[in-house]
C-alpha positions as CSV (number, residue, x, y, z in Angstrom):
1,M,0.0,0.0,0.0
2,R,1.3,3.4,-0.9
3,V,2.4,5.4,2.2
4,E,1.3,9.0,2.2
5,P,2.2,10.6,5.5
6,R,-0.5,12.3,7.4
7,R,-0.6,16.1,7.6
8,L,1.4,17.5,10.4
9,H,-0.3,20.6,11.6
10,R,2.8,22.5,12.8
11,P,3.5,26.2,13.4
12,A,4.7,28.8,10.9
13,P,4.5,32.8,10.8
14,V,2.4,35.4,8.9
15,P,2.3,39.0,7.7
16,W,-0.6,40.6,9.5
17,A,-2.2,42.0,6.4
18,A,-2.2,38.6,4.7
19,L,-3.5,37.1,7.9
20,V,-6.5,39.4,8.0
21,V,-7.2,38.7,4.3
22,A,-6.9,35.0,4.9
23,L,-9.4,35.1,7.8
24,C,-11.9,37.3,6.1
25,A,-11.9,35.3,2.9
26,A,-11.6,31.9,4.6
27,P,-13.8,29.1,3.3
28,S,-16.0,27.2,5.7
29,S,-14.6,23.9,4.7
30,A,-11.2,22.5,3.9
31,A,-12.6,19.8,1.6
32,A,-11.1,19.4,-1.9
33,R,-13.0,21.1,-4.7
34,D,-14.5,18.7,-7.4
35,L,-13.4,19.9,-10.8
36,W,-15.1,16.9,-12.4
37,S,-17.0,13.8,-11.3
38,S,-18.7,10.9,-13.1
39,E,-22.5,10.6,-13.0
40,D,-22.3,7.8,-10.4
41,G,-19.7,9.9,-8.3
42,E,-17.2,7.0,-8.3
43,H,-14.6,8.9,-10.3
44,R,-13.5,12.5,-10.0
45,L,-10.9,15.1,-10.4
46,E,-10.2,17.1,-7.2
47,L,-8.2,20.3,-6.5
48,T,-6.9,21.1,-3.0
49,L,-5.3,24.5,-2.3
50,T,-3.2,25.2,0.7
51,L,-1.8,28.6,1.7
52,K,0.7,29.0,4.5
53,N,2.2,32.3,5.7
54,S,4.7,32.4,8.5
55,W,7.0,34.6,10.6
56,L,10.0,33.7,12.7
57,L,11.8,36.0,15.1
58,S,15.1,34.8,16.8
59,R,17.6,36.0,19.4
60,S,20.9,34.2,19.0
61,P,23.5,33.7,21.7
62,D,26.4,36.1,22.2
63,D,28.9,34.6,19.8
64,P,30.2,37.0,17.1
65,V,31.8,34.2,15.1
66,L,28.6,32.2,14.7
67,F,26.1,35.0,15.0
68,P,27.5,38.4,13.8
69,E,23.9,39.8,14.4
70,R,22.1,38.5,17.4
71,A,18.6,39.6,16.3
72,S,17.2,38.0,13.1
73,G,13.9,37.2,11.5
74,A,12.4,35.2,8.6
75,G,9.2,35.3,6.7
76,L,7.9,32.3,4.7
77,F,5.1,31.9,2.2
78,R,3.8,28.7,0.6
79,L,1.1,28.2,-1.9
80,R,0.4,24.6,-2.9
81,F,-2.0,23.1,-5.5
82,S,-2.7,19.4,-5.4
83,L,-4.6,17.8,-8.2
84,L,-5.9,14.3,-7.5
85,G,-7.6,12.2,-10.2
86,S,-9.5,9.0,-10.0
87,F,-10.6,8.0,-13.5
88,T,-11.1,4.2,-13.2
89,E,-11.3,1.7,-10.4
90,W,-7.7,0.8,-10.8
91,I,-5.9,4.1,-11.6
92,T,-5.3,7.3,-9.5
93,T,-3.0,10.1,-10.2
94,E,-1.7,13.2,-8.3
95,V,0.2,16.3,-9.2
96,A,1.3,18.8,-6.6
97,Y,2.8,22.2,-7.6
98,E,4.1,24.6,-5.0
99,H,5.3,28.2,-4.8
100,R,7.4,29.2,-1.9
101,S,9.3,32.3,-0.9
102,R,11.6,33.0,2.1
103,F,12.9,36.3,3.4
104,E,15.6,36.5,6.0
105,S,16.9,39.5,8.0
106,G,20.1,39.1,10.0
107,T,22.0,35.9,10.5
108,G,21.0,32.8,12.4
109,A,17.3,32.8,11.5
110,G,15.9,29.3,11.8
111,G,18.3,27.5,14.0
112,G,17.1,24.1,12.8
113,V,13.4,25.2,13.0
114,L,13.0,26.2,9.4
115,P,13.4,23.6,6.6
116,S,16.7,23.2,4.9
117,G,17.3,25.0,1.6
118,A,19.2,22.0,0.3
119,S,18.0,20.2,-2.8
120,A,15.6,17.3,-2.2
121,P,17.3,13.9,-2.4
122,Y,16.2,11.0,-4.6
123,R,15.2,13.0,-7.7
124,L,16.2,12.3,-11.3
125,T,15.9,16.0,-11.9
126,P,14.9,18.6,-9.3
127,L,11.9,20.2,-11.1
128,D,12.6,23.0,-8.6
129,W,13.4,26.4,-10.0
130,N,14.3,29.7,-8.5
131,L,12.4,32.7,-9.8
132,V,14.3,35.1,-7.7
133,D,17.5,34.2,-6.0
134,H,19.1,36.7,-3.7
135,A,20.1,34.2,-1.1
136,P,20.2,34.3,1.8
137,T,18.1,37.6,1.9
138,F,15.3,36.5,-0.4
139,V,14.5,33.5,-2.5
140,H,11.3,32.8,-4.5
141,A,11.0,29.3,-6.0
142,H,8.5,26.9,-7.3
143,E,8.6,23.1,-7.8
144,I,6.6,20.0,-8.8
145,D,6.6,18.0,-5.6
146,R,4.2,15.2,-6.6
147,A,3.6,13.6,-10.0
148,Y,2.7,9.9,-9.9
149,V,0.4,7.3,-11.3
150,A,-0.9,4.6,-8.9
151,L,-2.2,1.3,-10.2
152,H,-4.6,-0.5,-7.8
153,L,-4.4,-4.2,-8.7
154,P,-6.1,-7.3,-7.2
155,F,-2.9,-8.4,-5.5
156,G,-1.6,-4.9,-4.4
157,E,-0.5,-1.5,-5.7
158,V,2.2,-0.2,-8.1
159,T,3.1,3.5,-7.9
160,V,5.3,5.2,-10.5
161,G,6.6,8.8,-10.3
162,R,7.3,11.5,-7.7
163,Q,5.7,10.4,-4.5
164,A,6.0,10.4,-0.7
165,V,7.6,7.3,0.8
166,G,7.6,6.7,4.6
167,L,9.0,3.7,6.4
168,G,9.1,2.7,10.1
169,R,7.1,3.6,13.2
170,G,9.0,6.5,14.6
171,V,7.1,9.8,15.2
172,L,9.8,12.5,15.8
173,F,12.8,10.3,14.8
174,G,13.4,7.4,12.4
175,A,16.0,4.6,12.3
176,V,14.7,3.0,9.1
177,D,12.9,6.0,7.6
178,L,15.3,6.6,4.6
179,F,13.4,9.0,2.3
180,A,13.4,12.7,3.4
181,P,12.5,12.3,7.0
182,F,11.4,15.3,9.2
183,S,13.7,16.9,11.6
184,P,12.2,16.9,15.2
185,L,12.3,20.7,15.5
186,E,11.2,21.5,11.9
187,V,7.9,23.4,11.9
188,D,7.4,24.7,8.3
189,R,6.8,21.3,6.7
190,E,3.5,19.7,6.3
191,W,4.3,17.2,3.5
192,R,7.2,14.9,3.2
193,R,9.1,15.9,0.0
194,G,8.4,13.7,-3.0
195,V,11.0,11.3,-4.3
196,D,11.3,9.8,-7.8
197,A,10.6,6.2,-7.4
198,I,8.9,3.0,-8.5
199,R,7.1,1.3,-5.6
200,A,5.2,-2.0,-5.6
201,D,3.2,-3.4,-2.7
202,V,2.1,-7.0,-2.9
203,R,-0.4,-8.6,-0.3
204,F,-0.2,-12.2,0.7
205,G,-3.6,-12.6,2.5
206,E,-4.8,-10.4,5.3
207,Q,-1.8,-10.4,7.5
208,L,1.3,-10.4,5.4
209,S,2.6,-8.0,2.7
210,A,5.8,-7.1,0.9
211,D,6.9,-3.9,-0.8
212,A,9.8,-2.8,-2.8
213,T,11.0,0.8,-3.5
214,L,13.4,1.8,-6.2
215,A,14.3,5.4,-5.8
216,F,16.4,7.4,-8.3
217,G,19.0,10.2,-8.0
218,E,20.7,12.4,-10.5
219,H,23.6,9.9,-10.4
220,P,23.3,6.1,-10.0
221,S,25.2,6.4,-6.6
222,E,22.5,8.7,-5.2
223,G,19.6,6.2,-5.6
224,A,18.2,3.6,-3.2
225,A,16.6,0.1,-3.4
226,V,14.7,-1.0,-0.4
227,W,12.7,-4.1,0.3
228,R,10.3,-4.6,3.3
229,L,8.3,-7.6,4.6
230,R,5.4,-6.6,6.9
231,G,3.2,-8.8,9.1
232,F,0.3,-8.2,11.4
233,A,-1.0,-10.3,14.4
234,G,-3.8,-8.7,16.3
235,P,-2.5,-5.4,17.9
236,I,1.1,-6.2,16.9
237,D,2.8,-5.4,13.6
238,G,6.4,-5.8,12.5
239,A,8.6,-5.4,9.5
240,L,11.9,-6.5,8.2
241,I,13.8,-4.1,6.0
242,F,16.9,-4.5,3.9
243,G,18.4,-2.8,0.8
244,R,20.9,-0.2,-0.3
245,R,20.9,3.6,0.0
246,G,23.6,5.3,-2.0
247,R,26.8,3.5,-1.2
248,D,25.4,2.1,2.1
249,T,24.0,-1.4,2.6
250,L,21.4,-1.7,5.3
251,G,19.3,-4.1,7.3
252,G,16.7,-3.2,9.9
253,L,13.4,-4.0,11.6
254,S,10.5,-2.1,13.1
255,A,7.6,-3.1,15.3
256,S,4.7,-1.5,17.2
257,A,1.8,-2.7,19.4
258,T,-1.2,-1.3,21.2
259,I,-2.0,-2.1,24.8
260,G,-5.3,-0.6,25.9
261,D,-4.9,3.2,25.7
262,S,-1.1,2.9,25.2
263,E,1.1,2.3,22.2
264,I,4.7,1.2,22.0
265,H,7.1,1.1,19.0
266,G,10.7,0.5,18.1
267,E,13.1,0.5,15.2
268,A,16.7,-0.7,14.7
269,A,19.0,-0.6,11.7
270,L,22.6,-1.4,10.9
271,F,24.4,0.3,7.9
272,D,27.5,-1.0,6.2
273,T,28.9,2.3,4.8
274,D,32.0,3.5,2.9
275,G,33.2,5.2,6.1
276,R,33.0,8.7,4.6
277,G,31.4,11.5,6.7
278,I,31.3,9.2,9.7
279,D,32.5,10.1,13.2
280,G,33.7,6.6,14.1
281,G,31.7,3.5,13.6
282,W,30.1,0.8,15.7
283,L,31.7,-2.4,17.2
284,G,35.2,-1.1,16.5
285,S,34.5,-0.7,12.8
286,D,34.8,2.6,10.8
287,R,32.2,1.3,8.4
288,L,29.4,-0.1,10.5
289,V,26.8,2.5,11.8
290,A,23.8,1.7,14.0
291,K,20.6,3.5,14.6
292,F,17.7,2.6,16.8
293,L,14.8,4.2,18.7
294,A,12.2,3.2,21.2
295,G,9.0,5.1,22.1
296,G,5.4,5.0,23.2
297,S,2.3,7.0,24.0
298,H,-0.6,6.9,26.4
299,A,-4.0,8.6,26.5
300,F,-5.0,9.8,29.9
301,D,-8.6,10.2,30.9
302,V,-8.1,13.8,32.1
303,G,-10.6,16.5,31.2
304,R,-10.8,16.7,27.4
305,G,-8.1,14.0,27.1
306,L,-4.4,14.3,27.6
307,R,-2.0,12.4,25.4
308,V,1.6,12.0,26.3
309,F,4.3,10.7,23.9
310,A,8.0,9.9,24.5
311,E,10.8,8.6,22.3
312,Y,14.5,7.9,22.6
313,H,16.7,7.9,19.5
314,Y,20.3,6.9,18.9
315,S,22.0,7.8,15.6
316,G,25.5,6.6,14.8
317,F,25.6,9.1,12.0
318,G,25.8,12.0,14.5
319,L,28.8,13.4,16.3
320,E,30.1,11.4,19.3
321,D,30.9,14.5,21.3
322,V,29.5,17.8,19.9
323,A,31.4,20.0,22.4
324,A,34.8,18.2,22.0
325,D,35.1,18.7,18.2
326,A,32.4,19.6,15.7
327,S,34.8,20.1,12.8
328,L,33.3,17.2,11.0
329,V,30.2,19.3,10.2
330,L,32.4,21.1,7.7
331,D,33.2,17.9,5.8
332,P,31.3,17.7,2.5
333,D,30.4,14.0,3.0
334,F,28.9,14.7,6.5
335,Q,27.0,17.6,5.1
336,A,25.7,15.4,2.2
337,R,24.5,12.7,4.7
338,Y,22.9,15.3,7.0
339,A,21.0,16.9,4.0
340,R,19.9,13.5,2.8
341,G,18.5,12.7,6.2
342,D,20.9,10.0,7.4
343,T,20.7,11.6,10.8
344,Q,18.1,14.0,12.2
345,I,20.2,15.1,15.1
346,L,23.7,16.6,15.3
347,G,24.8,14.3,18.2
348,R,24.3,10.6,18.9
349,H,21.5,10.6,21.5
350,A,18.1,12.4,21.9
351,V,15.1,12.0,24.2
352,A,11.8,13.7,23.4
353,V,8.6,14.0,25.5
354,M,5.5,15.6,24.0
355,A,2.1,16.2,25.5
356,S,-1.1,17.5,23.8
357,Y,-4.4,18.7,25.3
358,D,-7.5,20.4,23.9
359,L,-8.2,23.5,26.0
360,F,-11.4,24.3,24.1
361,D,-13.2,22.9,21.0
362,D,-11.2,25.3,18.8
363,L,-8.0,25.7,20.8
364,G,-5.3,23.0,21.4
365,A,-2.1,23.1,23.3
366,T,1.1,21.1,22.8
367,A,4.4,21.1,24.6
368,M,7.6,19.3,23.7
369,I,10.9,18.8,25.5
370,L,13.9,17.6,23.5
371,V,17.0,16.7,25.4
372,S,20.5,15.5,24.6
373,P,21.5,12.9,27.3
374,A,25.1,13.3,26.3
375,D,25.5,16.9,27.4
376,G,22.2,17.8,29.1
377,S,21.3,20.6,26.6
378,G,17.8,20.7,25.2
379,M,14.9,22.6,23.8
380,F,11.5,23.4,25.3
381,S,8.8,24.2,22.7
382,P,5.2,25.1,23.8
383,A,2.6,25.8,21.1
384,L,-1.1,26.8,20.8
385,T,-3.3,26.0,17.8
386,W,-6.5,27.9,17.1
387,S,-8.8,26.3,14.6
388,Y,-10.7,29.3,13.3
389,S,-12.8,27.1,11.0
390,D,-12.4,23.8,9.2
391,G,-10.3,25.5,6.6
392,V,-8.2,28.0,8.7
393,S,-5.8,27.5,11.6
394,I,-3.3,29.7,13.4
395,V,-0.4,28.3,15.3
396,G,2.0,30.0,17.6
397,S,5.0,28.5,19.3
398,L,8.2,29.3,21.3
399,F,11.6,27.6,21.1
400,L,13.5,28.0,24.4
401,P,16.9,26.3,24.4
402,W,19.2,25.6,27.3
403,G,22.7,24.2,27.8
404,A,26.3,25.3,27.4
405,G,26.6,28.0,24.7
406,S,29.2,28.5,22.0
407,N,32.4,30.4,22.3
408,L,34.1,32.0,19.3
409,G,32.5,29.4,17.0
410,R,33.2,26.4,19.2
411,L,30.0,24.6,20.3
412,G,29.5,24.0,24.0
413,S,26.6,21.6,23.6
414,E,24.1,20.3,21.0
415,Y,21.2,22.7,21.7
416,G,22.9,25.4,23.9
417,S,23.7,27.6,20.9
418,A,20.3,27.4,19.3
419,P,18.5,30.8,19.0
420,L,15.6,31.7,21.2
421,S,12.7,31.9,18.7
422,V,9.1,32.9,18.3
423,F,7.1,31.3,15.5
424,L,3.6,32.2,14.1
425,Q,1.8,30.6,11.2
426,A,-1.6,30.9,9.5
427,S,-2.8,28.1,7.2
428,V,-5.8,28.2,4.9
429,Y,-7.0,25.0,3.2
430,D,-9.5,24.9,0.4
């Protein structure tokens, strides 16, 4: 079955004039518009429009080497059109086209909160063009982020083209999620970026399935071939994963289970790499790299319902000691791995705890604490989400770091040098 990640309603900022216009002109429903439908209603062509407008204000630590200007800000705009077609019982298509612009004032805006400007991995050609490029001050670009055809066959599905591919059971982190995973602090991404791939999912009865993904890059060494075998048994599911990503060979597994109002999950993977861009390997080898995570969540019967989630993540692709020597981050191979999503954290260890609660019918609150057990630094991020209507939401959040700061460009901890930030976003769906 094709994996399309759920929408992540996360924060992002907004010019006030645009916000007022968005609210006044907001539709009452976020449902897709039918451009065409058959007489029986079984087949249709739907258009979904999403508008996101965002502002970020940051105050960086007092380190003139890393942050020549302590105060900084950024404005972001995204306009996305998604065209989904269902023309027969066995064929569906989707094309998603997106405009985005980004304005930055000062240095240090983002601090890991904003999405990377690096090119998306696993694409034969980017299909991503800059209309205006005055980086880092202002960039206006557009891209084709989805373009696929899915065949729904009696034995499974085959999807060809630019599509979203998600693996594993991790929420904030991923040990086996190989294709453009989210960063745990990244707020201005609602969709996983599409990759150019051929994906086949074959079902063997009700409880067993197998899928294969062949993803392509601009060069043969930048592609990936991954196979997965999945099984289900009551509230438990598990998967075995093996394949090749770039020059790395990998094997892994994932599992999850529900126990009453609780859920637990875990992932583990071992990579046989070329040793490039790696800060020491595993089991005494410079080539072997391990990743794993364990997490769970529980719904508490408190008021309107309190849900708490926790996850621990280990990534051998990160730095063993961020404060001791972070020079590896300047290595092109490390940067390429980081941009591809080999690791979502700079160090080796991370623990995250997140809680969510509905204060009112249209107002929800979340709070996340992200900590590095290696150096004790971390980030506290509370957020409020106001659902103005089915088609309009506004999110505001804070990013409050702690830990040893940097000194003349030398990091004292993983999160201690992150900027103090305020983030506001308005989203309109039609």
